[in-house]
TIVO-2410 file (N, C-alpha, C; in nm, 3 decimals):
# residues 85
REC num residu      c1      c2      c3 atome chaine
REC   1      M  -2.069   5.350  -2.144     N      A
REC   1      M  -2.114   5.299  -2.018    CA      A
REC   1      M  -2.168   5.157  -2.049     C      A
REC   2      K  -2.260   5.148  -2.148     N      A
REC   2      K  -2.312   5.022  -2.203    CA      A
REC   2      K  -2.224   4.908  -2.210     C      A
REC   3      I  -2.120   4.943  -2.274     N      A
REC   3      I  -2.017   4.843  -2.308    CA      A
REC   3      I  -1.946   4.793  -2.179     C      A
REC   4      F  -1.925   4.888  -2.074     N      A
REC   4      F  -1.882   4.833  -1.949    CA      A
REC   4      F  -1.965   4.736  -1.880     C      A
REC   5      L  -2.100   4.770  -1.889     N      A
REC   5      L  -2.188   4.685  -1.818    CA      A
REC   5      L  -2.205   4.558  -1.880     C      A
REC   6      I  -2.184   4.556  -2.018     N      A
REC   6      I  -2.182   4.432  -2.099    CA      A
REC   6      I  -2.068   4.334  -2.065     C      A
REC   7      L  -1.951   4.399  -2.043     N      A
REC   7      L  -1.827   4.336  -2.005    CA      A
REC   7      L  -1.847   4.263  -1.890     C      A
REC   8      I  -1.893   4.343  -1.792     N      A
REC   8      I  -1.912   4.295  -1.639    CA      A
REC   8      I  -2.003   4.172  -1.650     C      A
REC   9      A  -2.116   4.187  -1.699     N      A
REC   9      A  -2.217   4.084  -1.735    CA      A
REC   9      A  -2.149   3.949  -1.793     C      A
REC  10      L  -2.077   3.981  -1.889     N      A
REC  10      L  -2.001   3.869  -1.945    CA      A
REC  10      L  -1.901   3.789  -1.873     C      A
REC  11      C  -1.833   3.867  -1.787     N      A
REC  11      C  -1.741   3.827  -1.683    CA      A
REC  11      C  -1.811   3.741  -1.591     C      A
REC  12      V  -1.920   3.781  -1.540     N      A
REC  12      V  -2.010   3.705  -1.434    CA      A
REC  12      V  -2.060   3.590  -1.491     C      A
REC  13      I  -2.100   3.579  -1.608     N      A
REC  13      I  -2.173   3.445  -1.674    CA      A
REC  13      I  -2.051   3.370  -1.696     C      A
REC  14      V  -1.932   3.398  -1.739     N      A
REC  14      V  -1.828   3.312  -1.771    CA      A
REC  14      V  -1.751   3.264  -1.641     C      A
REC  15      T  -1.764   3.342  -1.554     N      A
REC  15      T  -1.709   3.300  -1.406    CA      A
REC  15      T  -1.820   3.198  -1.340     C      A
REC  16      G  -1.941   3.215  -1.377     N      A
REC  16      G  -2.048   3.120  -1.328    CA      A
REC  16      G  -2.042   2.986  -1.388     C      A
REC  17      I  -2.026   2.994  -1.519     N      A
REC  17      I  -2.015   2.858  -1.600    CA      A
REC  17      I  -1.889   2.772  -1.561     C      A
REC  18      E  -1.783   2.858  -1.539     N      A
REC  18      E  -1.665   2.779  -1.500    CA      A
REC  18      E  -1.681   2.715  -1.359     C      A
REC  19      Y  -1.746   2.794  -1.266     N      A
REC  19      Y  -1.762   2.743  -1.132    CA      A
REC  19      Y  -1.858   2.613  -1.154     C      A
REC  20      L  -1.962   2.618  -1.226     N      A
REC  20      L  -2.033   2.501  -1.242    CA      A
REC  20      L  -1.974   2.375  -1.294     C      A
REC  21      F  -1.875   2.393  -1.388     N      A
REC  21      F  -1.809   2.294  -1.455    CA      A
REC  21      F  -1.713   2.227  -1.335     C      A
REC  22      K  -1.640   2.315  -1.258     N      A
REC  22      K  -1.552   2.266  -1.157    CA      A
REC  22      K  -1.626   2.201  -1.041     C      A
REC  23      Y  -1.752   2.256  -1.005     N      A
REC  23      Y  -1.833   2.191  -0.908    CA      A
REC  23      Y  -1.877   2.030  -0.957     C      A
REC  24      R  -1.905   2.025  -1.076     N      A
REC  24      R  -1.938   1.888  -1.132    CA      A
REC  24      R  -1.820   1.793  -1.124     C      A
REC  25      R  -1.715   1.835  -1.168     N      A
REC  25      R  -1.581   1.760  -1.169    CA      A
REC  25      R  -1.547   1.703  -1.024     C      A
REC  26      I  -1.551   1.824  -0.940     N      A
REC  26      I  -1.524   1.776  -0.786    CA      A
REC  26      I  -1.635   1.684  -0.736     C      A
REC  27      K  -1.752   1.693  -0.765     N      A
REC  27      K  -1.860   1.608  -0.719    CA      A
REC  27      K  -1.830   1.470  -0.769     C      A
REC  28      N  -1.804   1.453  -0.897     N      A
REC  28      N  -1.786   1.331  -0.959    CA      A
REC  28      N  -1.664   1.259  -0.889     C      A
REC  29      T  -1.556   1.320  -0.877     N      A
REC  29      T  -1.435   1.273  -0.810    CA      A
REC  29      T  -1.468   1.224  -0.676     C      A
REC  30      K  -1.554   1.304  -0.587     N      A
REC  30      K  -1.590   1.264  -0.449    CA      A
REC  30      K  -1.667   1.135  -0.463     C      A
REC  31      D  -1.766   1.134  -0.546     N      A
REC  31      D  -1.859   1.028  -0.553    CA      A
REC  31      D  -1.772   0.896  -0.584     C      A
REC  32      K  -1.674   0.894  -0.678     N      A
REC  32      K  -1.585   0.793  -0.696    CA      A
REC  32      K  -1.510   0.752  -0.581     C      A
REC  33      I  -1.455   0.846  -0.496     N      A
REC  33      I  -1.383   0.811  -0.386    CA      A
REC  33      I  -1.475   0.739  -0.275     C      A
REC  34      I  -1.591   0.794  -0.261     N      A
REC  34      I  -1.698   0.730  -0.175    CA      A
REC  34      I  -1.721   0.600  -0.211     C      A
REC  35      Q  -1.747   0.553  -0.347     N      A
REC  35      Q  -1.783   0.429  -0.404    CA      A
REC  35      Q  -1.655   0.345  -0.369     C      A
REC  36      L  -1.542   0.389  -0.383     N      A
REC  36      L  -1.429   0.304  -0.359    CA      A
REC  36      L  -1.412   0.259  -0.224     C      A
REC  37      Q  -1.427   0.364  -0.131     N      A
REC  37      Q  -1.431   0.345   0.022    CA      A
REC  37      Q  -1.529   0.240   0.062     C      A
REC  38      N  -1.641   0.239  -0.003     N      A
REC  38      N  -1.754   0.143   0.030    CA      A
REC  38      N  -1.717   0.009  -0.026     C      A
REC  39      Q  -1.642  -0.010  -0.122     N      A
REC  39      Q  -1.606  -0.131  -0.175    CA      A
REC  39      Q  -1.487  -0.210  -0.100     C      A
REC  40      I  -1.409  -0.148  -0.027     N      A
REC  40      I  -1.280  -0.201   0.042    CA      A
REC  40      I  -1.342  -0.304   0.147     C      A
REC  41      K  -1.282  -0.417   0.149     N      A
REC  41      K  -1.318  -0.530   0.243    CA      A
REC  41      K  -1.169  -0.593   0.276     C      A
REC  42      I  -1.168  -0.664   0.373     N      A
REC  42      I  -1.073  -0.737   0.441    CA      A
REC  42      I  -1.009  -0.831   0.328     C      A
REC  43      G  -0.893  -0.838   0.298     N      A
REC  43      G  -0.838  -0.920   0.199    CA      A
REC  43      G  -0.809  -0.866   0.071     C      A
REC  44      D  -0.845  -0.744   0.039     N      A
REC  44      D  -0.844  -0.674  -0.093    CA      A
REC  44      D  -0.694  -0.639  -0.113     C      A
REC  45      N  -0.656  -0.645  -0.227     N      A
REC  45      N  -0.519  -0.597  -0.249    CA      A
REC  45      N  -0.546  -0.459  -0.320     C      A
REC  46      I  -0.465  -0.357  -0.253     N      A
REC  46      I  -0.482  -0.222  -0.278    CA      A
REC  46      I  -0.358  -0.145  -0.321     C      A
REC  47      L  -0.380  -0.024  -0.363     N      A
REC  47      L  -0.266   0.081  -0.389    CA      A
REC  47      L  -0.292   0.191  -0.320     C      A
REC  48      L  -0.181   0.242  -0.235     N      A
REC  48      L  -0.179   0.360  -0.171    CA      A
REC  48      L  -0.156   0.470  -0.260     C      A
REC  49      G  -0.178   0.600  -0.209     N      A
REC  49      G  -0.140   0.726  -0.277    CA      A
REC  49      G   0.017   0.723  -0.305     C      A
REC  50      P   0.102   0.705  -0.212     N      A
REC  50      P   0.238   0.700  -0.251    CA      A
REC  50      P   0.298   0.597  -0.345     C      A
REC  51      G   0.216   0.503  -0.399     N      A
REC  51      G   0.248   0.401  -0.471    CA      A
REC  51      G   0.289   0.278  -0.406     C      A
REC  52      I   0.237   0.254  -0.278     N      A
REC  52      I   0.270   0.137  -0.200    CA      A
REC  52      I   0.152   0.037  -0.227     C      A
REC  53      Y   0.186  -0.086  -0.248     N      A
REC  53      Y   0.078  -0.186  -0.261    CA      A
REC  53      Y   0.079  -0.265  -0.148     C      A
REC  54      G  -0.035  -0.315  -0.110     N      A
REC  54      G  -0.057  -0.394   0.012    CA      A
REC  54      G  -0.194  -0.474   0.008     C      A
REC  55      Q  -0.220  -0.541   0.111     N      A
REC  55      Q  -0.333  -0.607   0.149    CA      A
REC  55      Q  -0.401  -0.573   0.266     C      A
REC  56      V  -0.543  -0.545   0.251     N      A
REC  56      V  -0.602  -0.503   0.371    CA      A
REC  56      V  -0.617  -0.598   0.477     C      A
REC  57      L  -0.572  -0.582   0.614     N      A
REC  57      L  -0.591  -0.676   0.713    CA      A
REC  57      L  -0.705  -0.650   0.805     C      A
REC  58      N  -0.720  -0.510   0.824     N      A
REC  58      N  -0.824  -0.465   0.915    CA      A
REC  58      N  -0.884  -0.326   0.874     C      A
REC  59      I  -1.002  -0.299   0.886     N      A
REC  59      I  -1.067  -0.183   0.854    CA      A
REC  59      I  -1.146  -0.112   0.953     C      A
REC  60      H  -1.117   0.012   1.001     N      A
REC  60      H  -1.192   0.081   1.106    CA      A
REC  60      H  -1.259   0.199   1.031     C      A
REC  61      D  -1.320   0.287   1.120     N      A
REC  61      D  -1.389   0.405   1.050    CA      A
REC  61      D  -1.304   0.500   0.977     C      A
REC  62      K  -1.182   0.543   1.015     N      A
REC  62      K  -1.110   0.626   0.945    CA      A
REC  62      K  -0.972   0.573   0.917     C      A
REC  63      T  -0.943   0.456   0.956     N      A
REC  63      T  -0.809   0.396   0.929    CA      A
REC  63      T  -0.815   0.255   0.864     C      A
REC  64      A  -0.713   0.191   0.825     N      A
REC  64      A  -0.691   0.064   0.776    CA      A
REC  64      A  -0.557   0.009   0.809     C      A
REC  65      V  -0.563  -0.109   0.841     N      A
REC  65      V  -0.433  -0.171   0.858    CA      A
REC  65      V  -0.388  -0.258   0.736     C      A
REC  66      I  -0.278  -0.216   0.682     N      A
REC  66      I  -0.235  -0.279   0.548    CA      A
REC  66      I  -0.110  -0.370   0.570     C      A
REC  67      K  -0.112  -0.473   0.522     N      A
REC  67      K   0.019  -0.570   0.514    CA      A
REC  67      K   0.087  -0.540   0.390     C      A
REC  68      V   0.212  -0.488   0.404     N      A
REC  68      V   0.307  -0.424   0.287    CA      A
REC  68      V   0.375  -0.547   0.235     C      A
REC  69      S   0.437  -0.618   0.338     N      A
REC  69      S   0.511  -0.738   0.302    CA      A
REC  69      S   0.506  -0.829   0.429     C      A
REC  70      E   0.578  -0.946   0.430     N      A
REC  70      E   0.570  -1.039   0.525    CA      A
REC  70      E   0.638  -0.986   0.667     C      A
REC  71      G   0.536  -0.979   0.770     N      A
REC  71      G   0.582  -0.909   0.894    CA      A
REC  71      G   0.590  -0.761   0.893     C      A
REC  72      V   0.535  -0.710   0.791     N      A
REC  72      V   0.530  -0.558   0.796    CA      A
REC  72      V   0.376  -0.513   0.772     C      A
REC  73      E   0.336  -0.448   0.886     N      A
REC  73      E   0.195  -0.399   0.871    CA      A
REC  73      E   0.188  -0.242   0.895     C      A
REC  74      I   0.125  -0.170   0.839     N      A
REC  74      I   0.125  -0.026   0.862    CA      A
REC  74      I  -0.035   0.008   0.886     C      A
REC  75      T  -0.055   0.114   0.943     N      A
REC  75      T  -0.186   0.175   0.952    CA      A
REC  75      T  -0.189   0.308   0.891     C      A
REC  76      V  -0.291   0.321   0.794     N      A
REC  76      V  -0.311   0.436   0.707    CA      A
REC  76      V  -0.451   0.483   0.716     C      A
REC  77      D  -0.446   0.614   0.680     N      A
REC  77      D  -0.593   0.683   0.668    CA      A
REC  77      D  -0.655   0.610   0.555     C      A
REC  78      R  -0.788   0.573   0.554     N      A
REC  78      R  -0.849   0.518   0.460    CA      A
REC  78      R  -0.865   0.591   0.330     C      A
REC  79      F  -0.854   0.712   0.331     N      A
REC  79      F  -0.868   0.800   0.212    CA      A
REC  79      F  -0.734   0.795   0.132     C      A
REC  80      S  -0.621   0.732   0.196     N      A
REC  80      S  -0.508   0.734   0.127    CA      A
REC  80      S  -0.506   0.609   0.033     C      A
REC  81      I  -0.618   0.535   0.037     N      A
REC  81      I  -0.626   0.414  -0.049    CA      A
REC  81      I  -0.686   0.453  -0.189     C      A
REC  82      V  -0.618   0.448  -0.305     N      A
REC  82      V  -0.659   0.506  -0.426    CA      A
REC  82      V  -0.723   0.411  -0.533     C      A
REC  83      K  -0.683   0.277  -0.524     N      A
REC  83      K  -0.723   0.193  -0.598    CA      A
REC  83      K  -0.728   0.059  -0.551     C      A
REC  84      L  -0.830  -0.021  -0.589     N      A
REC  84      L  -0.826  -0.177  -0.571    CA      A
REC  84      L  -0.758  -0.240  -0.680     C      A
REC  85      V  -0.665  -0.315  -0.629     N      A
REC  85      V  -0.574  -0.397  -0.756    CA      A
REC  85      V  -0.649  -0.539  -0.777     C      A
***
């Protein structure tokens, strides 16, 4: 019976440690995304999630207008911007 309780305790401890590591990684990723979103300004060259490059023409609360090529503008969710180029 003692061995069973020790195994249960070890499982709980290992699961707790794994949860803490995952939480830290998710928090760091979220912080980086928020930092990137705060840096975006009109005229920046950016990379979208699907691999599309463009230039920011306008920024709204949740969307951004991106110039992909001459005469081609698309409206995207701001969180689809993954990198400043």
